C-alpha positions as CSV (number, residue, x, y, z in Angstrom):
1,M,25.9,15.5,-3.5
2,N,27.2,12.0,-3.8
3,G,24.0,10.5,-5.3
4,T,23.3,8.1,-2.5
5,T,19.8,6.8,-2.3
6,A,18.7,5.9,1.2
7,L,16.2,3.0,1.5
8,Y,14.3,3.2,4.8
9,Q,12.4,0.1,5.9
10,R,10.5,-0.5,9.1
11,V,8.4,-3.3,10.5
12,S,6.5,-3.0,13.8
13,T,7.9,-6.1,15.6
14,G,11.2,-8.0,15.7
15,S,9.4,-11.1,14.4
16,Q,8.3,-9.4,11.1
17,K,10.5,-9.5,8.1
18,L,11.7,-6.6,5.9
19,D,12.0,-8.8,2.8
20,S,8.9,-7.5,0.9
21,Q,9.8,-3.8,1.5
22,D,13.4,-4.5,0.5
23,V,12.5,-6.2,-2.8
24,E,10.0,-3.5,-3.7
25,L,12.4,-0.6,-3.0
26,R,15.4,-2.2,-4.8
27,R,13.2,-2.9,-7.9
28,Y,11.9,0.7,-7.8
29,C,15.5,2.1,-7.6
30,Q,16.6,-0.2,-10.4
31,R,13.8,1.1,-12.7
32,R,14.9,4.7,-11.9
33,G,18.6,3.9,-12.5
34,W,19.6,4.7,-8.9
35,K,22.6,2.4,-8.1
36,N,24.3,3.9,-5.0
37,L,22.0,2.5,-2.3
38,A,22.2,2.6,1.5
39,T,19.7,0.7,3.6
40,Y,18.4,1.9,7.0
41,T,16.1,-0.4,9.0
42,D,14.1,-0.4,12.2
43,K,12.2,-3.4,13.7
44,L,9.9,-1.7,16.1
45,S,6.7,0.2,16.4
46,G,6.4,3.5,14.6
47,A,5.0,4.9,17.9
48,T,8.3,4.3,19.5
49,A,10.1,7.6,20.0
50,G,13.6,6.4,19.4
51,R,14.3,4.6,16.1
52,P,18.0,3.9,15.6
53,G,17.7,3.3,11.8
54,L,15.8,6.5,11.2
55,D,18.0,8.4,13.6
56,K,21.1,7.3,11.6
57,L,19.4,8.2,8.3
58,K,18.6,11.7,9.6
59,E,22.2,12.1,10.8
60,D,23.4,11.1,7.3
61,V,21.0,13.5,5.7
62,R,22.3,16.3,7.8
63,R,25.9,15.4,6.9
64,G,25.0,15.6,3.2
65,K,25.5,11.9,2.6
66,V,22.0,11.3,1.1
67,E,20.4,12.7,-2.1
68,R,17.0,11.1,-1.7
69,V,15.1,8.8,0.7
70,V,13.0,6.0,-0.7
71,V,10.3,4.4,1.6
72,Y,7.6,1.9,0.8
73,A,4.7,3.8,2.5
74,L,4.4,7.0,4.5
75,D,3.4,5.1,7.7
76,R,6.8,3.5,7.6
77,L,8.5,6.9,8.0
78,G,6.5,8.8,10.6
79,R,4.6,7.8,13.7
80,S,2.2,10.7,13.5
81,L,1.4,13.6,11.2
82,S,3.4,16.0,13.3
83,N,6.4,13.6,13.5
84,L,6.2,12.9,9.8
85,C,6.1,16.6,9.0
86,L,9.2,17.2,11.2
87,V,11.1,14.4,9.4
88,L,10.0,15.6,5.9
89,D,10.8,19.2,6.8
90,D,14.3,18.2,8.0
91,F,14.9,16.3,4.7
92,K,13.6,19.3,2.7
93,K,15.8,21.7,4.6
94,H,18.8,19.6,3.5
95,G,17.7,19.3,-0.1
96,V,16.8,15.7,0.2
97,G,13.8,14.4,-1.8
98,V,11.4,11.8,-0.5
99,V,10.1,9.0,-2.7
100,V,7.2,6.8,-1.5
101,S,7.2,3.9,-4.0
102,S,3.8,2.4,-3.3
103,Q,2.0,5.7,-3.2
104,G,3.4,7.5,-6.3
105,I,5.0,10.3,-4.3
106,D,8.3,11.8,-5.4
107,T,9.4,15.1,-3.9
108,S,12.9,14.7,-5.4
109,T,11.6,16.3,-8.6
110,H,10.2,19.4,-6.6
111,D,6.8,18.8,-8.2
112,A,4.1,20.9,-6.5
113,A,1.5,18.1,-7.1
114,A,3.7,15.5,-5.4
115,N,4.1,17.8,-2.4
116,L,0.3,18.3,-2.2
117,Q,-0.3,14.6,-2.5
118,L,2.3,13.9,0.3
119,N,0.6,16.4,2.6
120,V,-2.9,14.9,2.0
121,L,-1.6,11.3,2.5
122,S,0.1,12.3,5.7
123,A,-3.2,13.7,7.0
124,V,-4.9,10.4,6.0
125,C,-2.3,8.3,7.8
126,Q,-2.6,10.4,10.9
127,F,-6.4,10.1,10.8
128,E,-6.2,6.3,10.5
129,R,-3.8,6.1,13.4
130,E,-6.2,8.1,15.6
131,M,-9.1,5.9,14.5
132,I,-7.1,2.8,15.6
133,V,-6.4,4.4,19.0
134,Q,-10.1,5.3,19.4
135,R,-11.2,1.7,18.6
136,V,-8.7,0.3,21.1
137,R,-10.0,2.7,23.8
138,A,-13.6,1.8,23.0
139,G,-12.7,-2.0,23.2
140,L,-11.0,-1.5,26.5
141,S,-13.9,0.5,27.9
142,A,-16.4,-2.2,26.7
143,A,-14.3,-4.9,28.3
144,K,-14.2,-3.0,31.6
145,E,-18.0,-2.7,31.5
146,R,-18.3,-6.5,31.0
147,G,-16.1,-6.9,34.2
148,V,-13.0,-8.0,32.4
149,R,-10.0,-7.3,34.6
150,L,-7.4,-5.4,32.6
151,G,-3.7,-5.0,33.2
152,R,-1.2,-7.2,34.9
153,P,-2.5,-10.0,37.1
154,P,-2.2,-9.3,40.8
155,K,1.0,-10.4,42.6
156,L,0.7,-13.5,44.8
157,Q,1.2,-11.4,47.9
158,D,-1.9,-9.4,47.0
159,R,-3.9,-12.7,47.1
160,V,-2.7,-14.1,50.4
161,G,-5.7,-12.9,52.4
162,D,-8.2,-14.3,50.0
163,V,-6.4,-17.7,49.8
164,M,-6.1,-18.0,53.6
165,R,-9.7,-17.0,54.1
166,L,-11.0,-19.7,51.6
167,K,-8.6,-22.3,53.1
168,K,-10.0,-21.6,56.6
169,S,-13.5,-22.0,55.2
170,G,-12.6,-25.6,54.3
171,L,-12.0,-25.3,50.5
172,G,-9.2,-27.4,48.9
173,I,-6.5,-26.1,46.6
174,R,-8.3,-26.6,43.3
175,A,-11.5,-25.1,44.6
176,I,-9.6,-22.0,45.9
177,A,-7.8,-21.7,42.6
178,R,-11.2,-21.9,40.6
179,K,-12.8,-19.4,42.9
180,L,-10.0,-16.9,42.7
181,A,-9.3,-17.6,39.0
182,M,-5.6,-18.4,39.6
183,P,-3.4,-21.4,39.0
184,P,-3.4,-24.2,41.6
185,S,0.4,-23.9,41.8
186,S,0.1,-20.3,43.0
187,V,-2.4,-21.3,45.7
188,C,0.1,-24.0,46.8
189,K,2.9,-21.4,46.9
190,I,0.9,-19.1,49.1
191,L,-0.2,-22.0,51.5
192,N,3.4,-23.3,51.7
193,T,4.8,-19.9,52.6
194,K,2.2,-19.4,55.3
195,A,2.5,-22.9,56.8
């Protein structure tokens, strides 16, 4: 084993920064005396199936290039309990410990208490993710009941009949736009293509 410590960092969107995770993980490694560091990053949702940074890390683990993986929090590593378990099992199978700096977990020491804590925290992370999904579904359902139209706005061609009917009834462009909740420019486009 070459003693490489892999730092895995992930944020959910491209506009977020990895700075705080990077600083925390590097300080943690400095306190532990781990000097040979390799950084793997992803800037996308944990729910996304393909994560290039994590995929590269897993490949390096399989090739024996990594001794331990350090991550800020469990939810950075796995998108669900089952996914996290697969990743952790893969690391364990290759003799690679996992250190979660903000949660006091360190399986690199093969401590039974750390492994128990990791499993409990994994379950809690999965529970929280499922609660978020349930809240989103409840919010969407409530919006539908209030009559909120969800999804993409209709294409202009889908509105041609309504626009033409209202125009024939004598309404002007702005009145049609208000009545159909669409921009006046879109009403103009429809009328110009049908003229």
